[in-house]
FIBAVEX-164509 format. One line per 2 residues: number of its first residue (from 1); their letters; for each residue x negated, y, z of C-alpha. Coordinates in steps of 0.2 Angstrom, whole numbers, padded with zeros to 4 digits, m for minus. Each point is the difference from the previous one (the first is absolute). Layout:
# FIBAVEX-164509
NUM	a	X Y Z | ...
This chain:
# FIBAVEX-164509
1	ms	0000 0000 0000 | m0007 0017 m0005
3	tr	m0004 0012 0015 | 0009 0013 m0010
5	fk	0016 m0009 0002 | 0006 m0004 0018
7	ii	0015 m0010 0006 | 0009 0006 0016
9	di	0013 m0012 0007 | 0012 0009 0012
11	gh	0015 m0011 m0004 | m0005 m0016 0009
13	kg	m0007 0007 0016 | 0016 0002 0010
15	fs	m0002 0019 0001 | 0015 0011 0004
17	ld	0004 0012 m0015 | m0009 0015 0009
19	ra	m0015 m0011 0004 | m0001 m0007 m0018
21	is	0000 0018 m0007 | m0013 0006 0013
23	el	m0011 m0015 m0005 | 0002 0005 m0018
25	ev	m0005 0018 0003 | m0015 m0005 0009
27	kv	m0006 m0012 m0013 | 0004 0012 m0014
29	se	m0010 0014 0009 | m0015 m0012 0003
31	ci	0000 m0005 m0019 | 0000 0019 m0005
33	qn	m0013 0005 0013 | m0012 m0014 m0003
35	gg	0001 0001 m0019 | m0003 m0014 m0012
37	vr	0018 m0007 0001 | 0010 0006 m0015
39	ai	0016 m0010 0002 | 0009 m0009 0014
41	ki	0013 m0014 m0001 | 0013 0002 0014
43	ih	0009 m0016 0004 | 0016 0005 0009
45	gh	0009 m0016 m0003 | 0018 m0003 m0005
47	gt	0009 m0002 0016 | 0015 0012 0002
49	ga	m0008 0012 m0011 | m0002 0013 0014
51	lr	m0019 0000 0000 | 0000 0001 m0019
53	re	0011 0016 0001 | m0010 0007 0014
55	vr	m0017 m0003 m0010 | 0006 0007 m0016
57	ew	0008 0015 0009 | m0016 0004 0009
59	cq	m0009 m0001 m0017 | 0012 0012 m0008
61	dq	m0002 0012 0015 | m0019 0000 m0003
63	eg	0003 0008 m0017 | m0017 0006 m0008
65	rf	m0010 m0011 0012 | m0001 m0014 m0012
67	qs	m0003 m0002 m0019 | 0015 m0012 m0002
69	ii	0011 m0011 0010 | 0005 m0016 m0009
71	yg	0014 m0011 0006 | m0003 m0019 m0002
73	ed	0015 m0001 m0011 | m0010 0011 m0013
75	yd	m0017 m0007 0002 | m0005 m0008 m0016
77	lf	m0012 0004 m0015 | 0014 0009 m0009
79	nh	0001 0013 0014 | m0012 0014 m0004
81	ds	m0005 0004 0018 | m0002 m0018 0004
83	an	m0011 m0004 m0015 | m0011 0016 0004
85	mr	m0001 m0004 0019 | m0005 m0018 m0003
87	ae	m0014 0006 m0013 | m0006 0013 0012
89	cg	m0001 m0014 0014 | m0010 m0012 m0012
91	sp	0016 m0010 m0004 | 0001 m0010 0016
93	yd	0009 m0017 0000 | 0017 0003 0007
95	pd	0013 m0014 m0001 | 0014 0013 0001
97	lg	m0004 0008 m0017 | 0016 m0002 m0011
99	rk	0010 m0009 0014 | 0012 0015 0004
101	ns	m0003 m0003 0018 | 0010 0013 0010
103	ai	m0009 m0006 0016 | m0015 0011 m0004
105	ty	m0005 0018 m0004 | m0016 0007 m0007
107	iw	m0008 0016 0003 | m0013 0007 m0012
109	fw	m0011 0013 0008 | m0007 0016 m0009
């Protein structure tokens, strides 16, 4: 796995919604501050959909902080942002590519 592409799993830790979003903020801030990481894959899971909604709302609230937010449902080689993000990260292996997986969201950093 490329060091430019990081996976963050907040959907399988048993966190409350507030704790999961706090964990996401910490991990995103670390990636930005430390540099090197260009994109992250957030695993929020399916569940009731509450965590997915919170993650995506949080991402939208961060407008301008990220180059792109890519929903798992849109993550394939025909999506312009997906293809460019993957190329910038060295085209890492990702089994979710093209699977329309709504349990994940990607953040592509500037």
